[in-house]
N, C-alpha and C positions, 0 to 999 in steps of 0.2 A: 377446121374451125367454123363455128356456128356464123350466121349472119348477124348474129347478136354481138358478137365481140366487139368490144370497145378500145377503139387505139388509145394509149397511154403515153406520155412522156414524163421519164423520172429527171429530175432537174436535183443533183448531189447523189452521185452512185456509188462513189466511195464512203470509208468509215461506216457511220451506220445504214448509209446508202444501199450498201452490199445485202443488208437484210430485205430492204426492198425489191432489189433485183431479184432474191431467191423466192421470194413472195410473187412477184409478178410472174416469175416462170411457173409458178404451182398454178396460179391462177389461168394462164396461157395454156398450159397441159389442160386445162379443163375446158377451155374454149370461151371462157368468159371474157379476157382482155388480150391484146396484143401491145408490145412493146414496141412502138415506132420511133421512138426517138431519147437519147441521152443526152442530157445539159451538163457538161463539165469543162471547167478550165484548160484541163487537158485532155484530148480524148481517152477513152478506154482502150486498152489492146484486146484482142481476141481474146487472150486467156483471161482477162478481167469480166468478161462476159458470160455469165452461166451458161452450158451446152443446152440449145434447144431454143435461145432467144433469137437466132439469125444473127443479122448485121442492122441493128437499129439505125437510123441517122444521128450523126453526132454533131453537135455544135457547143460553142460557148455560149452564143446569142439565144436566149431563152425566148424572146419575142418570134425573132425568125424559124427556130425551131418549130414552135407551134404553127406558125404559119405554112411552112413547107410540109410538117405530115397531116395536118388538119386533125391533130389529136383533140378527143373530147374531153380527156381527162389529165390534170397534172399532178404528178408526186411530187411535193418540195420538202426535200431534207438537205437543206443549205444552211448555212450558218444564220444564227438568230436574227441579227440585224436585218438579214437580205428579206426574211419572209414576207413582209407587209408588202414591198415594192413586187416582187414576183408573183405575189398572188394577185395584186390588182391588174398587173401584166396579163395573166392569164383570164382574168375575170373579164376583162375589157375586149376579150376575144371568144366569149362565151364558152370559154375552157371552164370546167369542173375541177374542184380541189380535193387532195386530201394534203392536209398541210401539218408538217410534224411540230410535235411538241417543242420546248413552248411556243404557243403561236406569235408570240411577238416580246421585245423586251420591256416593252411600257404598255401603261393602259391604253395611252394616246394613240400609240402604234397599232396596237389591237382594235381600237375603235374605227380608226381609219381604214384597216384591214375589213374588219366587219360589217361595216355601214357599206364600202365599196362593193363588196361581194355582194351583199344585198340588191344594191342599187343595178348593179348589172345584170342581175337575175339569176346567178348561177349559186350551184349548191357547194358548199364547204364543209369537211369533216375535219378535225381536227384529230392529230395521230395520238391519242390517249388509248393504247392498246387495252389497258386494263378495263375500260368504261364498255369494252365490247364483251365483257366476259358475264355469262350467264347468271353469274353469282351475283353480279350489282343488284338486278330486279328481284332475286332468290332473298337477299338478306332485306330490301326493302320491304318483302312481304311480310317477312317474318316479324320486322319492326311492325309492321300497320297491325299484323295479327295480335300484337301484344303480348307474343312468345317471353322476351325479355323485360316483359312492364316498361313503363315509361322511362325513354332513353336519358341519361343523366351527361351524357357527352361522348366524343370522338376522339381516339387516339390514333397515331400513326406513328412507325417506328421503322426506321432503315439504318442498318448498322453494315455499312458497304466498307471495301477496300479498294482504293486504288494506287497505283504505283506513281511515283513523281513524274513518270514518262506521259501520262494520262494528262497531266495539267501543260504537256508540251504537243498534244495532238494536232494542234490547230492554231494558228496566231492568236486567235479569241479566246482561247482554252483559258479557264479560269479568271477571265478577266469580268471587270464589271462595264467599264469602257473602254473604246479603243476609238482613236483618232477622233474623239468627240461624241461618239454614237454610242449608244445604250448596248451592252452586250448582256449582262445579267446573267453569268454562266456560274450559278451557284449549285451546291447541294440540292437545295429544295425547290429550284426553280426549273433544273435540268435533268440530271441523272434520278434523282428522287422526287421530281417530279409530279410521278404516279401516285406517290401515295398522300400527295397533298390534294390533287383532283378526286382520287378514290375516297379519301376521308369526306370531303366535300359533297359527294355524290349520295355516300351512304347517310349523312347529315340532312340530306334534302336541300342542300344548301348551295346552289349553283350559280345563279343568277348576283348580278352584282347588288341588287336590293336585300338580299339574304344576310349580306355581310354588316355587322354592325360597328365591329372595331376589329384591329389588328396590332398583336403584340409580338415583335421577333427580337431574338438573340441571334446573333451572327457573328462566327468566328473562325477562322483558319490557322490550322497547324503547318501546312505546306506554303512555300514560297509563292503567293497569288494575291491577287487583290479580293476576290469573290470569297464567299465563304464555302469549308468544306466540311464543318461542323457547325449545325445550327437549330434552331426550332423556333416555332411560331405557335402563337395562339390566337385563333379566329374565333370571336364569339358573333353568333347570328344575331339577328334582330328579334330573335325569339329568346336570345339569353343563353343558348346551348355552347358550352366551350369545345373547340377542336383544335386539340395539340398535334403537331406533327413535329416529331425530333429526327435528325438526319446526321449521319457521318459518313465521310468517305475514309475515316482515319479508326476504322472498327480494327478491335484486338483477334476478333475472331468472326468474320464477317458472316451474315446469316440473311435467309430469304425476309425482304421488307413484309410488313403486314399492317391492315389496320383493325382496329378494335373498336366496337361500338358496347357502352356502357350503359346497361339497364338497371333497374330497381330490382329486378330477380333473374340476373344473369349478364351473360356477355357473348357476343358473336365476334369471332378472330377470323379475319379474312385475309389469307396469302396470296396477294394477286398477282403473282407471277405463277402460280401452281394453280390458280381458279379451286384454291381450297377454302373450304369454310367448316370452322367448328364451332358447335352451340353448346354452350356450358349453362345450365339453369338449375335455379334451385328445385330438389326433389327429381332430378332426373339425371342419370348418366349422360356424357358427354356424347354428343350426336357427332359424326363428320361427313361431308358432301364435298363429293368433286363435282363442279359442272364443266359443261362446254364454253366455249367462246366463240364469236362471230369476227371474222378479220374484218377491219374498218375500210379496206379498199373493196373487198366482196360488197359488204353492205353499201356503200356508196355507189357500185356499178347496179347492186339490185335496187337500190333507191331510183336511179334513173333509168332503168329496165321496166321495173315492175311497181314502182311506186313505195317500196318497203319504207317504212320510217327509216330516217337517219340516226344514227346513236348518237353521235358527239358534233353538233352542229356550234358554231361559236358561241352561241347563247349558253350552251350547257357548260362553258368554261369562262364564265365573266368573273364568279368568284374568285376561279383561281388566278385569273389575271389581277384582281385585286392585290393576292398576295404578292404578287411578281411586282406588283406598283409599289408595295410597303416595302419589300425588300431593296429595291431599286431607288427609294428615296431615302432608306434608313443611313444614318452614318457608317461608313465603312467597315468591315469586319473587324472584330477586336484579332491582334496577332497574339497568339497560344504564347505565352512565358516558356522559354527552352524547358524550363524543369516539366512542363504539362506535356511532351511530347518526346518520342524517342524514334530513330531509323531503325526500321528493319533491313539490312542489308543486302540479305539474301533475297529479299522481295523488292528492293528499292522502294519501300513506303514508309510514310510517315504515320504513327500510331500514338493514339492518345489512351494512356491507362486507365481504365473505369470508364471508358466513353460507353461501352455496350450495355452495361448498366445503366448508365444514366438515360440513354436513350429509350431502353425498354421500361425502365420508371416514369419517363415523362409521358408515355403513350396509356401506362396504367394508371398513374394518378392526375394525368390533364395538368401538370405542371410544367414550369419553364426551367430550363437547367438553373437559373440563378435561385430560384425557390427549392430546387434539390441539393442546394450547396455548392456550386460551381462558382467559385470566388473568380474565375475569368469572366463570367457572363454578363453583358451588359443588356438591358432590357430598353427597347426602343418602342414606345406606343404610337400608334399612328391613328387619327382621327378618322370619324366615318368617312368624311368627303375625299372623294375621291380627286386629285387635280387631272383633269382631261383638257 
């Protein structure tokens, strides 16, 4: 292992944390990092630790583990309400961070985290992996070059399926609040958060001051508090509409995408595949496949070589404005029984017609209610953010 390898502690190694374990193993094989510790309430068994990662120190006490290992970087993949306190615990020890999305359940908690991290002088990368894709700067360049003419808006569509068990995966799953604490585990803020963050990035509207207004329509077919079928329209301070529509109750689930609408064409980006389709007047369709920079690898390169950080907290301010709008919106509407049915074989609820509604919202930049969904309730949020 090279002398440049950086010691890492992973907080939250089950669930999505398993992906981080595998990624850390990949980077450890390259000699870039070393897994020094795992923070979990119940220690991982030897079988749960990927082969090749050795026997990292384990503790349920995050601060003690950071002290014992002397780790330089912490990856935080824990329940959303714990993000800010754990990030600040690491920051006060001078430990740099990869913080899973959504970074916080409210704008106030996000500011407390981002300001505390900045004050401590440590680096924080927010885990929006789609923003590590080389497709994002490539699309921004196409837009800047006027390839599709003036941009009229950006749409996002996510038609996913989740079994009822998904909403039982953790005590906080599908909750808006738990024990008086914000959670905000909804379709737009967690599983399809990438669609929102990526649409904002392609629109060049990532800072808090770029957001002029937000309209939300939140609903659920599942027996949960939060939204599983929702859409949002963000209007930038320049007047550009960004509409993202999402569901976890799709009839025929498909890969989510973001589409940039221009006066002379459109650019569609399937962000999980790093695939871009350019369609414009007078030309045949052009398709591009792009590479992707891993965000943990980028963070390590930033610390060792000064490489630019891809997703600092400032790049997620506008996304957090959307989280705040969803947090302060009235509770999501329960879809009437006639608007959904259960697929027993897959143990999941389906909203008939929702796939077309999601695609139409991204295509026309209209909200569900404007597309004729009688169950949709629009909530308009003023520009000011309550911090």
